[in-house]
N, C-alpha and C positions, 0 to 999 in steps of 0.2 A: 124363925127364918132359916137358920142352919139345919134344923131338923127337917123342915120341908124340902130343902135342897137335897139332903141325904136320902129322904124318902123317894124323891123323884129319880135320883141316880140309881137307887136300888130297883125301882120299877123299870128303868131303861135297861139295866143289865139283865133283868129277868126277861124282858121282851127280846133282847138279842139272843139270849140262850134258847128261848122257845123257837125263834126263827131258825137258829142253827140246827136244833133237833128236827124241826120240820124238813129242812133241806136234806139232812142225812137220811131221813125216812123216805123222802121222795126219791132220792138217788137209789136207795136199796130196792124200793118198789119197782123202779124202772129196770134195774139190773135183773131182778128176779123175773119180771114179766118178759123181758127180752129173752132170757134163758129158757123160760117155759115155752114161749112161742117157737123158739128155734129147735129145742130138743124134745119138748113134750114132758119134761120132768123138771121139778124145782131143783136148783143146785144146792149144795151144802150151804147152810146158813139161811136158807129161805124156808119159810113155813109152808107146809103143804096144806091143801084144803081138806077140811073134815068131810068124810063121805058118809 
């Protein structure tokens, strides 16, 4: 019983961490996209497309 509870807690913590990483990635993608659309160049910290 306790082991199952701990396992579910670990799964929940992992899900929250994945959600946080996804949110950070989306924010970075939007920041980079906005900068590219306004300046035509990727800002520092944003990957440039391979050509």
